[in-house]
DRENSENU-949427 format. One line per field, with one value per atom (N, C-alpha, C): x, y, z; atom name; residue number from 1; residue in one letter. Coordinates in nm, 4 decimals. Layout:
<pts>
c1 X ...
c2 Y ...
c3 Z ...
atom CA ...
seq NUM ...
type A ...
</pts>
This chain:
<pts>
c1 -0.7784 -0.6805 -0.7153 -0.6179 -0.6425 -0.6659 -0.7583 -0.7796 -0.6515 -0.6170 -0.4953 -0.5231 -0.4329 -0.4524 -0.4180 -0.5003 -0.4757 -0.5549 -0.4860 -0.5483 -0.6083 -0.7080 -0.7645 -0.6625 -0.6462 -0.5524 -0.6198 -0.5496 -0.6146 -0.5449 -0.4186 -0.3474 -0.2941 -0.2005 -0.1510 -0.0617 -0.0216 0.0614 0.0005 -0.1206 -0.1992 -0.1361 -0.0936 -0.0396 0.0891 0.1676 0.2885 0.2535 0.1473 0.1061 0.0519 -0.0209 -0.0678 0.0524 0.1486 0.2709 0.3421 0.3598 0.4327 0.3607 0.2286 0.1519 0.1683 0.1503 0.1582 0.2995 0.3986 0.5382 0.5706 0.5242 0.5484 0.4840 0.3632 0.2952 0.3708 0.4239 0.5003 0.6284 0.6995 0.8250 0.8022 0.6866 0.6537 0.6044 0.5833 0.5386 0.3901 0.3108 0.1658 0.1101 0.1609 0.1273 0.2508 0.2337 0.3453 0.3769 0.5018 0.5364 0.4384 0.3900 0.2943 0.1494 0.1258 -0.0115 -0.0686 -0.1974 -0.2664 -0.3070 -0.2774 -0.3166 -0.4576 -0.5219 -0.6565 -0.6592 -0.7729 -0.7893 -0.7808 -0.7673 -0.7650 -0.8912 -1.0053 -1.1322 -1.1345 -1.0848 -1.0828 -0.9853 -0.8700 -0.7730 -0.8293 -0.9053 -0.9708 -1.0675 -1.1426 -1.2388 -1.1680 -1.0587 -0.9871 -0.9171 -0.8606 -0.7844 -0.8691 -0.9820 -1.0670 -1.0141 -0.9337 -0.8771 -0.9213 -0.8852 -0.9273 -0.8484 -0.9041 -0.8365 -0.7053 -0.7005 -0.5776 -0.4626 -0.4897 -0.3853 -0.3393 -0.4347 -0.4001 -0.3186 -0.3619 -0.2934 -0.1507 -0.1319 0.0022 0.0939 0.0411 0.1206 0.1570 0.0614 0.0873 0.1909 0.1845 0.2824 0.4242 0.4380 0.5701 0.6209 0.5332 0.5727 0.6047 0.5333 0.5624 0.6973 0.7223 0.8484 0.9682 0.9498 1.0591 1.0724 0.9834 0.9969 0.9271 0.8459 0.7726 0.6511 0.5879 0.4647 0.4766 0.3900 0.3796 0.2313 0.1972 0.0586 0.0389 -0.0659 -0.0971 -0.2325 -0.2306 -0.3506 -0.4661 -0.5777 -0.6966 -0.6959 -0.5848 -0.5759 -0.5652 -0.4896 -0.4709 -0.3244 -0.2938 -0.1579 -0.1069 0.0162 0.0704 0.2037 0.2359 0.3578 0.4768 0.5845 0.7115 0.7914 0.8864 0.9711 1.0574 1.0271 1.1022 1.2258 1.3320 1.4516 1.5513 1.6503 1.7608 1.8301 1.8513 1.9207 1.8496 1.7165 1.6438 1.6491 1.6283 1.6278 1.7639 1.8715 2.0049 2.0319 1.9870 2.0099 1.9413 1.8292 1.7594 1.8409 1.9375 2.0195 2.1286 2.1725 2.2910 2.2824 2.1702 2.1683 2.1783 2.1483 2.1460 2.2697 2.3655 2.4872 2.6008 2.6766 2.7943 2.9078 3.0310 3.1463 3.2225 3.2403 3.3317 3.4488 3.5378 3.6569 3.6195 3.5229 3.4807 3.4186 3.3402 3.2719 3.3686 3.4824 3.5818 3.6264 3.6546 3.6951 3.5805 3.4585 3.3435 3.3195 3.3423 3.3307 3.4336 3.5558 3.6600 3.6257 3.5717 3.5296 3.4214 3.3283 3.2211 3.2772 3.3702 3.4311 3.5050 3.5678 3.6376 3.5391 3.4280 3.3266 3.2704 3.2397 3.1791 3.2731 3.3955 3.4856 3.5422 3.5765 3.6255 3.5132 3.3910 3.2777 3.2402 3.2762 3.2372 3.3395 3.4504 3.5561 3.5050 3.4202 3.3694 3.2933 3.2095 3.1382 3.2362 3.3387 3.4383 3.5043 3.5444 3.6122 3.5167 3.3883 3.2905 3.2786 3.2988 3.2739 3.4002 3.5157 3.6404 3.6750 3.7069 3.7433 3.8843 3.9376 4.0699 4.0679 3.9542 3.9416 3.9470 3.8856 3.8903 4.0344 4.1072 4.2471 4.3314 4.3034 4.3762 4.3520 4.2257 4.1921 4.2656 4.2608 4.3237 4.4754 4.5342 4.6791 4.7180 4.6423 4.6715 4.6529 4.5479 4.5238 4.6412 4.6888 4.8016 4.9267 4.9522 5.0705 5.0609 4.9421 4.9230 4.9454 4.8961 4.9144 5.0623 5.1338 5.2768 5.3574 5.3095 5.3826 5.3461 5.2348 5.1872 5.2715 5.3263 5.4081 5.3289 5.3975 5.3334 5.2585 5.3069 5.2438 5.1105 5.0795 4.9528 4.8428 4.8015 4.7099 4.5764 4.5213 4.3898 4.3938 4.4987 4.5111 4.5280 4.6077 4.6275 4.4958 4.4200 4.2920 4.1960 4.1888 4.0986 4.1366 4.2661 4.3112 4.2846 4.3077 4.2838 4.1367 4.0485 3.9056 3.8571 3.9164 3.8771 3.9100 4.0211 4.0597 3.9531 3.9135 3.8144 3.6760 3.6456 3.5181 3.5114 3.6232 3.6254 3.5989 3.6518 3.6254 3.4752 3.4069 3.2624 3.1888 3.2335 3.1699 3.1797 3.2944 3.3138 3.2157 3.1767 3.0829 2.9510 2.9120 2.7870 2.6632 2.6808 2.5671 2.5323 2.4125 2.3767 2.3718 2.3313 2.3252 2.4653 2.5552 2.6944 2.7557 2.7304 2.7865 2.7370 2.6071 2.5502 2.5983 2.6011 2.6492 2.7934 2.8758 3.0158 3.0290 2.9441 2.9507 2.9181 2.8152 2.7782 2.8918 2.9498 3.0603 3.1795 3.2088 3.3226 3.3016 3.1785 3.1483 3.1664 3.1187 3.1280 3.2706 3.3450 3.4755 3.5897 3.5625 3.6718 3.7558 3.6898 3.7650 3.8407 3.7764 3.8437 3.9610 3.9457 4.0533 4.1745 4.1514 4.2634 4.3398 4.2669 4.3315 4.4137 4.3609 4.4328 4.5631 4.5568 4.6770 4.7807 4.7354 4.8273 4.8953 4.8175 4.8704 4.9591 4.9209 4.9888 5.0767 5.0576 5.1257 5.0535 5.1066 5.0383 5.1303 5.2514 5.3452 5.2935 5.2385 5.1850 5.0654 4.9797 4.8638 4.9028 5.0069 5.0548 5.0982 5.1694 5.2189 5.1023 5.0034 4.8884 4.8081 4.7872 4.7108 4.7821 4.9139 4.9913 4.9754 4.9831 4.9710 4.8309 4.7286 4.5910 4.5751 4.6243 4.6132 4.6859 4.8072 4.8847 4.8148 4.7536 4.6798 4.5593 4.4928 4.3794 4.4252 4.5367 4.5867 4.6251 4.6731 4.7063 4.5818 4.4672 4.3441 4.3342 4.4080 4.4120 4.3076 4.1898 4.0788 4.1058 4.1575 4.1826 4.2879 4.3944 4.5005 4.4531 4.3715 4.3162 4.2365 4.1499 4.0683 4.1559 4.2586 4.3459 4.4239 4.4767 4.5547 4.4640 4.3453 4.2513 4.2121 4.1852 4.1507 4.2681 4.3868 4.5065 4.5278 4.5036 4.5196 4.4291 4.3005 4.2062 4.2327 4.2650 4.2961 4.4214 4.5190 4.6405 4.6095 4.5193 4.4795 4.4084 4.3183 4.2465 4.3452 4.4397 4.5391 4.6244 4.6652 4.7502 4.6767 4.5484 4.4692 4.4561 4.4303 4.4176 4.5483 4.6593 4.7894 4.8208 4.7917 4.8176 4.7313 4.6055 4.5150 4.5643 4.6112 4.6619 4.7855 4.8771 4.9984 4.9639 4.8652 4.8245 4.7622 4.6797 4.6155 4.7180 4.8168 4.9214 5.0080 5.0308 5.1134 5.0476 4.9137 4.8413 4.8173 4.8572 4.8345 4.9553
c2 1.9916 1.9881 1.8748 1.7884 1.6754 1.7218 1.6568 1.6928 1.6708 1.7665 1.7545 1.6721 1.5788 1.4963 1.5740 1.6742 1.7593 1.7067 1.6969 1.6429 1.7543 1.7199 1.8133 1.8391 1.9655 2.0033 1.9859 1.9196 1.8857 1.9385 1.9838 2.0196 2.1620 2.1952 2.3314 2.3737 2.5025 2.5613 2.5320 2.5755 2.5398 2.5890 2.7159 2.7684 2.6966 2.6498 2.5733 2.4403 2.3781 2.2500 2.2674 2.3763 2.4058 2.4268 2.5039 2.5305 2.4005 2.3116 2.1869 2.0999 2.0932 2.0133 2.0677 2.1979 2.2579 2.2485 2.2712 2.2625 2.1211 2.0200 1.8811 1.8505 1.9007 1.8788 1.9456 2.0645 2.1355 2.0608 2.0145 1.9434 1.8079 1.7467 1.6175 1.6328 1.7574 1.7805 1.7611 1.7680 1.7523 1.8625 1.9843 2.0956 2.1291 2.1445 2.1691 2.3188 2.3543 2.4957 2.5655 2.6812 2.7567 2.7233 2.6142 2.5726 2.6545 2.6847 2.7575 2.6599 2.6947 2.6087 2.6472 2.5662 2.6010 2.7379 2.8022 2.9341 2.9237 3.0393 3.0405 2.9763 3.0097 2.9549 2.8025 2.7512 2.6069 2.5388 2.6017 2.5453 2.5451 2.6485 2.6512 2.5334 2.5080 2.3974 2.2625 2.2456 2.1182 2.0904 2.1942 2.1750 2.1901 2.2591 2.2800 2.3853 2.4791 2.5836 2.7207 2.8240 2.9592 3.0146 3.1200 3.1851 3.2496 3.2970 3.3586 3.2579 3.1341 3.0307 2.9953 2.9821 2.9507 3.0640 3.1874 3.3030 3.3147 3.2887 3.2946 3.1906 3.0694 2.9632 3.0002 3.0551 3.0941 3.2056 3.3007 3.4096 3.3558 3.2553 3.1952 3.1276 3.0566 2.9869 3.0856 3.1967 3.3009 3.3654 3.3938 3.4570 3.3687 3.2362 3.1431 3.1096 3.1632 3.1431 3.0212 2.9538 2.8373 2.8791 2.9902 3.0358 3.1832 3.2251 3.3667 3.4025 3.5184 3.5644 3.6681 3.6495 3.7428 3.8074 3.9387 4.0137 3.9803 3.9381 3.9093 3.7748 3.7011 3.5717 3.4543 3.4722 3.3636 3.3412 3.2234 3.1887 3.0747 3.0905 2.9963 2.9390 2.8209 2.7501 2.8044 2.8329 2.8709 2.7435 2.7454 2.6288 2.6022 2.4938 2.4578 2.3810 2.4534 2.3941 2.3494 2.2736 2.2325 2.3536 2.4572 2.5765 2.6387 2.6527 2.7185 2.6381 2.5070 2.4243 2.4197 2.4188 2.4215 2.5554 2.6643 2.7957 2.8106 2.7412 2.7484 2.6866 2.5998 2.5353 2.6269 2.7229 2.8009 2.8691 2.9373 3.0074 2.9168 2.7858 2.6998 2.6115 2.6275 2.5468 2.6310 2.5754 2.6436 2.5450 2.5956 2.5071 2.5297 2.4223 2.4260 2.3346 2.3082 2.2277 2.0881 2.0267 1.8929 1.8968 2.0022 2.0114 2.0254 2.0914 2.1051 1.9675 1.8798 1.7438 1.6686 1.6918 1.6245 1.6719 1.8010 1.8524 1.7858 1.7707 1.7050 1.5583 1.4907 1.3518 1.3447 1.4394 1.4425 1.4724 1.5671 1.6012 1.4818 1.4027 1.2839 1.1893 1.1628 1.0739 1.1332 1.2631 1.3304 1.3319 1.3805 1.4027 1.2728 1.1792 1.0504 0.9788 0.9920 0.9260 0.9835 1.1105 1.1718 1.1501 1.0826 1.0639 0.9985 0.8940 0.8383 0.9413 1.0243 1.1302 1.2305 1.2622 1.3592 1.3129 1.1858 1.1353 1.1217 1.1028 1.0987 1.2340 1.3424 1.4773 1.5592 1.5066 1.5836 1.6269 1.7569 1.8112 1.8695 1.9019 1.9639 2.1015 2.1721 2.3027 2.2878 2.1807 2.1548 2.1297 2.0511 2.0227 2.1501 2.2363 2.3637 2.4478 2.4522 2.5294 2.4735 2.3418 2.2799 2.2973 2.2885 2.3076 2.4488 2.5474 2.6860 2.7058 2.6446 2.6550 2.5977 2.4806 2.4161 2.5032 2.5570 2.6420 2.7698 2.8296 2.9507 2.9206 2.8051 2.7663 2.7454 2.6835 2.6581 2.7879 2.8907 3.0178 3.1133 3.0888 3.1828 3.1716 3.2832 3.2799 3.2294 3.1617 3.1005 3.2015 3.3267 3.4249 3.4772 3.4487 3.4949 3.3913 3.3888 3.2854 3.2884 3.4082 3.4194 3.3698 3.4058 3.3624 3.2111 3.1549 3.0094 2.9382 2.9905 2.9294 2.9320 3.0457 3.0580 2.9614 2.9488 2.8570 2.7117 2.6794 2.5431 2.5060 2.5936 2.5657 2.5651 2.6511 2.6565 2.5258 2.4638 2.3354 2.2297 2.2205 2.1196 2.1539 2.2837 2.3256 2.2835 2.2977 2.2623 2.1135 2.0302 1.8863 1.8596 1.9298 1.9119 1.9670 2.0807 2.1397 2.0467 1.9829 1.8934 1.7767 1.7357 1.6228 1.6507 1.7791 1.8159 1.7891 1.7415 1.7106 1.8346 1.8899 2.0168 2.0069 1.8925 1.8769 1.8724 1.7975 1.7924 1.9320 2.0053 2.1401 2.2320 2.2273 2.3168 2.2812 2.1524 2.1102 2.1544 2.1350 2.1761 2.3267 2.4042 2.5498 2.5936 2.5330 2.5666 2.5320 2.4130 2.3721 2.4648 2.5044 2.5932 2.7291 2.7831 2.9127 2.9074 2.7988 2.7848 2.7554 2.6858 2.6328 2.7309 2.8392 2.9235 2.9818 3.0418 3.1009 2.9935 2.8800 2.7721 2.7190 2.7165 2.6691 2.7606 2.8907 2.9831 2.9507 2.9177 2.8798 2.7518 2.6585 2.5333 2.5618 2.6488 2.6828 2.7499 2.8395 2.9064 2.8039 2.7074 2.6086 2.5043 2.4607 2.3468 2.3844 2.5072 2.5407 2.4770 2.4994 2.4466 2.3673 2.3399 2.2695 2.1312 2.0601 1.9268 1.9357 2.0368 2.0547 2.0797 2.1600 2.1872 2.0579 1.9743 1.8478 1.7568 1.7471 1.6609 1.7114 1.8421 1.8956 1.8673 1.8792 1.8474 1.6994 1.6117 1.4671 1.4311 1.4940 1.4681 1.5113 1.6303 1.6811 1.5907 1.5490 1.4656 1.3314 1.2751 1.1492 1.1697 1.2844 1.3153 1.3322 1.3994 1.4214 1.2892 1.1933 1.0610 0.9776 1.0225 0.9456 0.8292 0.8373 0.7277 0.7532 0.7003 0.7240 0.6668 0.5447 0.4789 0.5542 0.5974 0.6695 0.8072 0.8719 1.0020 0.9893 0.8890 0.8679 0.8362 0.7540 0.7144 0.8337 0.9177 1.0340 1.1359 1.1570 1.2516 1.2071 1.0786 1.0262 1.0420 1.0102 1.0241 1.1702 1.2617 1.4052 1.4510 1.4166 1.4621 1.3913 1.2626 1.1895 1.2461 1.2857 1.3455 1.4782 1.5574 1.6843 1.6595 1.5623 1.5279 1.4849 1.3988 1.3503 1.4657 1.5559 1.6681 1.7613 1.7853 1.8709 1.8061 1.6762 1.6058 1.6100 1.5909 1.5937 1.7329 1.8354 1.9727 2.0085 1.9635 1.9890 1.9199 1.7950 1.7192 1.7858 1.8310 1.8976 2.0257 2.0999 2.2245 2.1959 2.0906 2.0554 2.0085 1.9296 1.8826 1.9987 2.0942 2.2089 2.3019 2.2973 2.3877 2.3265 2.1979 2.1322 2.1467
c3 5.0822 5.1911 5.2870 5.3198 5.4084 5.5513 5.6244 5.7648 5.8449 5.9303 6.0105 6.1354 6.1704 6.2905 6.4169 6.4491 6.5653 6.6843 6.7997 6.9202 7.0053 7.0858 7.1827 7.2927 7.3327 7.4380 7.5735 7.6672 7.7938 7.9182 7.9078 8.0304 8.0259 8.1172 8.1325 8.0157 8.0186 7.9135 7.7768 7.7625 7.6447 7.5154 7.5121 7.3859 7.3458 7.4469 7.4151 7.3496 7.3971 7.3394 7.1973 7.1761 7.0404 6.9490 6.9981 6.9214 6.8851 6.9835 6.9590 6.8567 6.8657 6.7690 6.6276 6.6136 6.4805 6.4240 6.5090 6.4639 6.4155 6.4902 6.4510 6.3157 6.2947 6.1669 6.0522 6.0785 5.9756 5.9410 6.0439 6.0208 5.9543 5.9821 5.9203 5.7769 5.7339 5.5971 5.5756 5.6847 5.6679 5.5785 5.5976 5.5082 5.4260 5.2984 5.2081 5.1991 5.1619 5.1440 5.0507 5.0950 5.0161 5.0458 5.1195 5.1495 5.2650 5.2567 5.3631 5.4728 5.5981 5.7096 5.7551 5.8391 5.8874 5.9556 5.9502 6.0116 6.1636 6.2288 6.3751 6.4316 6.3719 6.4209 6.4080 6.2951 6.2744 6.3700 6.3935 6.4877 6.6299 6.6636 6.7950 6.8080 6.7016 6.7041 6.7164 6.6408 6.6405 6.7732 6.8337 6.9577 7.0829 7.0707 7.1873 7.2821 7.2298 7.3151 7.2641 7.3402 7.3061 7.1878 7.1271 7.0151 7.0604 7.1845 7.2365 7.2349 7.2781 7.2810 7.1403 7.0486 6.9095 6.8485 6.8729 6.8144 6.8677 6.9978 7.0572 6.9937 6.9732 6.9100 6.7668 6.6932 6.5543 6.5466 6.6399 6.6407 6.6602 6.7465 6.7688 6.6418 6.5728 6.4498 6.3375 6.3347 6.2357 6.2661 6.3952 6.4350 6.4027 6.4095 6.3822 6.2342 6.1522 6.0088 5.9530 6.0339 5.9843 5.9009 5.9411 5.8777 5.8397 5.7483 5.7140 5.7091 5.7672 5.7685 5.6586 5.5779 5.4700 5.4980 5.5089 5.5436 5.4495 5.5079 5.4299 5.3603 5.3684 5.2996 5.3964 5.5043 5.5987 5.6312 5.6825 5.7242 5.6379 5.5865 5.4893 5.5366 5.4830 5.5210 5.4426 5.5159 5.4550 5.4334 5.3396 5.3146 5.4371 5.5096 5.6302 5.5872 5.5558 5.4966 5.6014 5.5569 5.6441 5.7028 5.6194 5.6666 5.7851 5.7749 5.8816 6.0101 6.0006 6.1208 6.1867 6.1073 6.1646 6.2322 6.1697 6.2282 6.3632 6.3826 6.5101 6.6230 6.5884 6.6907 6.7444 6.6637 6.6973 6.8333 6.8685 6.9967 7.1179 7.1045 7.2224 7.2327 7.1388 7.1431 7.1985 7.2918 7.3430 7.3563 7.3645 7.3724 7.5019 7.5810 7.6930 7.6575 7.7540 7.7233 7.6736 7.7412 7.7001 7.5612 7.5336 7.4050 7.2889 7.3109 7.2042 7.1571 7.2526 7.2171 7.1502 7.1962 7.1365 6.9930 6.9684 6.8318 6.7413 6.7915 6.7124 6.6856 6.7866 6.7665 6.6589 6.6647 6.5651 6.4268 6.4206 6.2916 6.2321 6.3176 6.2680 6.1994 6.2666 6.2092 6.0805 6.0847 5.9694 5.8493 5.8699 5.7570 5.7008 5.7878 5.7368 5.6621 5.7131 5.6491 5.5138 5.4892 5.3621 5.2503 5.2801 5.1797 5.0505 5.0566 4.9304 4.8472 4.9121 4.8405 4.7812 4.8593 4.8147 4.6850 4.6798 4.5599 4.4417 4.4697 4.3603 4.2912 4.3676 4.3155 4.2914 4.3292 4.3249 4.1826 4.1677 4.0367 4.0413 3.9256 3.9198 3.9862 3.9759 4.0420 4.1938 4.2452 4.3894 4.4343 4.3566 4.3902 4.3854 4.2891 4.2806 4.4061 4.4503 4.5705 4.6925 4.7087 4.8251 4.8226 4.7045 4.6943 4.7362 4.6902 4.7284 4.8785 4.9340 5.0778 5.1565 5.1151 5.1836 5.1730 5.0548 5.0354 5.1185 5.1235 5.2048 5.3525 5.3972 5.5371 5.5684 5.4762 5.4967 5.5011 5.4300 5.4247 5.5384 5.6057 5.7076 5.8343 5.8832 6.0053 6.1257 6.2160 6.3321 6.4191 6.4215 6.5096 6.4555 6.3294 6.2707 6.2989 6.4240 6.4722 6.3988 6.3815 6.3178 6.1737 6.1013 5.9616 5.9527 6.0424 6.0452 6.0716 6.1687 6.2033 6.0852 6.0166 5.9020 5.7904 5.7637 5.6587 5.6975 5.8244 5.8727 5.8570 5.9056 5.8970 5.7523 5.6680 5.5266 5.4549 5.4922 5.4325 5.4609 5.5884 5.6269 5.5708 5.5642 5.5048 5.3583 5.2873 5.1452 5.1254 5.2138 5.2033 5.2096 5.3008 5.3137 5.1916 5.1405 5.0222 4.9016 4.8861 4.7718 4.7769 4.8980 4.9113 4.8406 4.8347 4.7694 4.8521 4.9758 5.0632 5.1456 5.1262 5.1896 5.3416 5.3949 5.5403 5.6001 5.5372 5.5828 5.5793 5.4723 5.4562 5.5664 5.5955 5.6961 5.8360 5.8691 6.0010 6.0207 5.9183 5.9285 5.9469 5.8788 5.8916 6.0334 6.0919 6.2294 6.3249 6.3078 6.3949 6.3780 6.2551 6.2301 6.2949 6.2823 6.3431 6.4944 6.5553 6.7000 6.7454 6.6614 6.6990 6.6727 6.5978 6.5498 6.6631 6.7646 6.8757 6.9521 6.9776 7.0489 6.9682 6.8346 6.7484 6.7575 6.7711 6.7888 6.9170 7.0231 7.1491 7.1319 7.0521 7.0261 6.9516 6.8506 6.7736 6.8631 6.9523 7.0447 7.1349 7.1840 7.2786 7.2120 7.0911 7.0286 6.9097 6.8569 6.7328 6.6152 6.4936 6.3758 6.2841 6.3292 6.2430 6.2039 6.3019 6.2733 6.1798 6.2011 6.1147 5.9705 5.9495 5.8134 5.7446 5.8195 5.7629 5.7250 5.8143 5.7862 5.6664 5.6584 5.5456 5.4136 5.4129 5.2928 5.2567 5.3560 5.3307 5.2797 5.3389 5.2937 5.1485 5.1172 4.9804 4.8811 4.9149 4.8228 4.7987 4.9031 4.8865 4.7952 4.8103 4.7228 4.5787 4.5594 4.4238 4.3574 4.4370 4.3826 4.3549 4.4069 4.3905 4.4867 4.5981 4.6956 4.8045 4.7851 4.8767 5.0159 5.0210 5.1491 5.2306 5.1644 5.2341 5.2799 5.1991 5.2383 5.3675 5.3740 5.4941 5.6149 5.5946 5.7055 5.7605 5.6713 5.7160 5.7847 5.7294 5.7893 5.9300 5.9455 6.0780 6.1742 6.1282 6.2119 6.2525 6.1596 6.1853 6.2997 6.2920 6.3943 6.5269 6.5217 6.6450 6.7118 6.6328 6.6880 6.7576 6.6974 6.7589 6.8914 6.8936 7.0170 7.1254 7.0886 7.1848 7.2376 7.1493 7.1905 7.2859 7.2596 7.3487 7.4859 7.4875 7.6158 7.6945 7.6248 7.6918 7.7453 7.6648 7.7084 7.8287 7.8271 7.9395 8.0653 8.0497 8.1641 8.2230 8.1365 8.1857 8.2608 8.2077 8.2729 8.4092 8.4158 8.5426 8.6451 8.6001 8.6914 8.7395 8.6497 8.6858 8.7844 8.7901 8.8801 9.0173 9.0349 9.1646 9.2549
atom N CA C N CA C N CA C N CA C N CA C N CA C N CA C N CA C N CA C N CA C N CA C N CA C N CA C N CA C N CA C N CA C N CA C N CA C N CA C N CA C N CA C N CA C N CA C N CA C N CA C N CA C N CA C N CA C N CA C N CA C N CA C N CA C N CA C N CA C N CA C N CA C N CA C N CA C N CA C N CA C N CA C N CA C N CA C N CA C N CA C N CA C N CA C N CA C N CA C N CA C N CA C N CA C N CA C N CA C N CA C N CA C N CA C N CA C N CA C N CA C N CA C N CA C N CA C N CA C N CA C N CA C N CA C N CA C N CA C N CA C N CA C N CA C N CA C N CA C N CA C N CA C N CA C N CA C N CA C N CA C N CA C N CA C N CA C N CA C N CA C N CA C N CA C N CA C N CA C N CA C N CA C N CA C N CA C N CA C N CA C N CA C N CA C N CA C N CA C N CA C N CA C N CA C N CA C N CA C N CA C N CA C N CA C N CA C N CA C N CA C N CA C N CA C N CA C N CA C N CA C N CA C N CA C N CA C N CA C N CA C N CA C N CA C N CA C N CA C N CA C N CA C N CA C N CA C N CA C N CA C N CA C N CA C N CA C N CA C N CA C N CA C N CA C N CA C N CA C N CA C N CA C N CA C N CA C N CA C N CA C N CA C N CA C N CA C N CA C N CA C N CA C N CA C N CA C N CA C N CA C N CA C N CA C N CA C N CA C N CA C N CA C N CA C N CA C N CA C N CA C N CA C N CA C N CA C N CA C N CA C N CA C N CA C N CA C N CA C N CA C N CA C N CA C N CA C N CA C N CA C N CA C N CA C N CA C N CA C N CA C N CA C N CA C N CA C N CA C N CA C N CA C N CA C N CA C N CA C N CA C N CA C N CA C N CA C N CA C N CA C N CA C N CA C N CA C N CA C N CA C N CA C N CA C N CA C N CA C N CA C N CA C N CA C N CA C N CA C N CA C N CA C N CA C N CA C N CA C N CA C N CA C N CA C N CA C N CA C N CA C N CA C N CA C N CA C N CA C N CA C N CA C N CA C N CA C N CA C N CA C N CA C N CA C N CA C N CA C N CA C N CA C
seq 1 1 1 2 2 2 3 3 3 4 4 4 5 5 5 6 6 6 7 7 7 8 8 8 9 9 9 10 10 10 11 11 11 12 12 12 13 13 13 14 14 14 15 15 15 16 16 16 17 17 17 18 18 18 19 19 19 20 20 20 21 21 21 22 22 22 23 23 23 24 24 24 25 25 25 26 26 26 27 27 27 28 28 28 29 29 29 30 30 30 31 31 31 32 32 32 33 33 33 34 34 34 35 35 35 36 36 36 37 37 37 38 38 38 39 39 39 40 40 40 41 41 41 42 42 42 43 43 43 44 44 44 45 45 45 46 46 46 47 47 47 48 48 48 49 49 49 50 50 50 51 51 51 52 52 52 53 53 53 54 54 54 55 55 55 56 56 56 57 57 57 58 58 58 59 59 59 60 60 60 61 61 61 62 62 62 63 63 63 64 64 64 65 65 65 66 66 66 67 67 67 68 68 68 69 69 69 70 70 70 71 71 71 72 72 72 73 73 73 74 74 74 75 75 75 76 76 76 77 77 77 78 78 78 79 79 79 80 80 80 81 81 81 82 82 82 83 83 83 84 84 84 85 85 85 86 86 86 87 87 87 88 88 88 89 89 89 90 90 90 91 91 91 92 92 92 93 93 93 94 94 94 95 95 95 96 96 96 97 97 97 98 98 98 99 99 99 100 100 100 101 101 101 102 102 102 103 103 103 104 104 104 105 105 105 106 106 106 107 107 107 108 108 108 109 109 109 110 110 110 111 111 111 112 112 112 113 113 113 114 114 114 115 115 115 116 116 116 117 117 117 118 118 118 119 119 119 120 120 120 121 121 121 122 122 122 123 123 123 124 124 124 125 125 125 126 126 126 127 127 127 128 128 128 129 129 129 130 130 130 131 131 131 132 132 132 133 133 133 134 134 134 135 135 135 136 136 136 137 137 137 138 138 138 139 139 139 140 140 140 141 141 141 142 142 142 143 143 143 144 144 144 145 145 145 146 146 146 147 147 147 148 148 148 149 149 149 150 150 150 151 151 151 152 152 152 153 153 153 154 154 154 155 155 155 156 156 156 157 157 157 158 158 158 159 159 159 160 160 160 161 161 161 162 162 162 163 163 163 164 164 164 165 165 165 166 166 166 167 167 167 168 168 168 169 169 169 170 170 170 171 171 171 172 172 172 173 173 173 174 174 174 175 175 175 176 176 176 177 177 177 178 178 178 179 179 179 180 180 180 181 181 181 182 182 182 183 183 183 184 184 184 185 185 185 186 186 186 187 187 187 188 188 188 189 189 189 190 190 190 191 191 191 192 192 192 193 193 193 194 194 194 195 195 195 196 196 196 197 197 197 198 198 198 199 199 199 200 200 200 201 201 201 202 202 202 203 203 203 204 204 204 205 205 205 206 206 206 207 207 207 208 208 208 209 209 209 210 210 210 211 211 211 212 212 212 213 213 213 214 214 214 215 215 215 216 216 216 217 217 217 218 218 218 219 219 219 220 220 220 221 221 221 222 222 222 223 223 223 224 224 224 225 225 225 226 226 226 227 227 227 228 228 228 229 229 229 230 230 230 231 231 231 232 232 232 233 233 233 234 234 234 235 235 235 236 236 236 237 237 237 238 238 238 239 239 239 240 240 240 241 241 241
type M M M N N N P P P A A A P P P I I I R R R T T T I I I K K K S S S E E E K K K I I I H H H D D D Q Q Q V V V Y Y Y E E E Q Q Q L L L R R R A A A L L L L L L L L L D D D G G G H H H W W W Q Q Q P P P G G G E E E K K K I I I P P P S S S E E E A A A E E E L L L C C C R R R L L L T T T G G G V V V S S S R R R V V V S S S V V V R R R T T T A A A L L L K K K S S S L L L I I I A A A Q Q Q G G G F F F L L L V V V S S S R R R Q Q Q G G G E E E G G G T T T F F F V V V V V V D D D V V V S S S V V V D D D M M M N N N M M M D D D L L L L L L V V V P P P I I I I I I G G G L L L D D D K K K K K K S S S I I I L L L E E E V V V L L L E E E F F F R R R K K K I I I L L L E E E V V V G G G L L L I I I P P P L L L L L L F F F D D D N N N L L L S S S S S S E E E D D D L L L D D D Y Y Y L L L E E E K K K N N N V V V E E E D D D L L L E E E R R R T T T P P P E E E E E E Q Q Q I I I E E E A A A I I I T T T E E E L L L D D D L L L A A A F F F H H H K K K K K K L L L C C C L L L I I I S S S G G G N N N S S S L L L I I I I I I K K K V V V N N N Q Q Q I I I L L L S S S D D D L L L F F F Q Q Q K K K S S S M M M Q Q Q D D D V V V V V V I I I A A A L L L G G G N N N Q Q Q T T T G G G R R R I I I Y Y Y H H H R R R R R R I I I F F F E E E A A A M M M R R R R R R G G G D D D Q Q Q Q Q Q Q Q Q T T T A A A A A A I I I L L L Q Q Q E E E H H H I I I E E E N N N T T T I I I H H H S S S I I I R R R Q Q Q A A A T T T L L L R R R R R R E E E L L L G G G S S S T T T
</pts>
């Protein structure tokens, strides 16, 4: 086992500093999944702090899923995957009015940017799924807000799934989970007629194999939604003055 580049702790909040050092080493891959890390006694020697501080830091890392303690064997590294690190972000992310627009801006960059990957992986089964989604959205009555929202988000989720990139898929899932309630408010305020038209146009461009047109329509779709939200917000603010 290679010696870990652990520094001596010199200032306040000692257990937090031990935690940050160990977490950084885990995320950098200094210890591999399944590997045993140094014992508490060895970590005390390396950091120059008490066993209580080391133990507190280790408990935090175990609670967050970075490490696992095995009775009589020691402490071992868990697979620090993309899924786990993304899940740690969820409790600290919230959406206000400004954030809704920022999420849409991010989605525009993300989804338009993944179009080349999408066309590399696109299958006839994917097209069948998207066609059914578009048809279901077109048939859903305007008053069924929750169903419309689910179909809308499912369409965009499928685009990310087709890319095959696990990080893109996970980021999109987190954004969708956070955005769902706000998206329902958007549908109530703006309706979904324009969204239905754009989804149909995006699908038809994909079916034709027109990568450039697919990207252009998708970008126009999200930009139109951003513009409509801004206009609706402005009208509401003017009406309240």
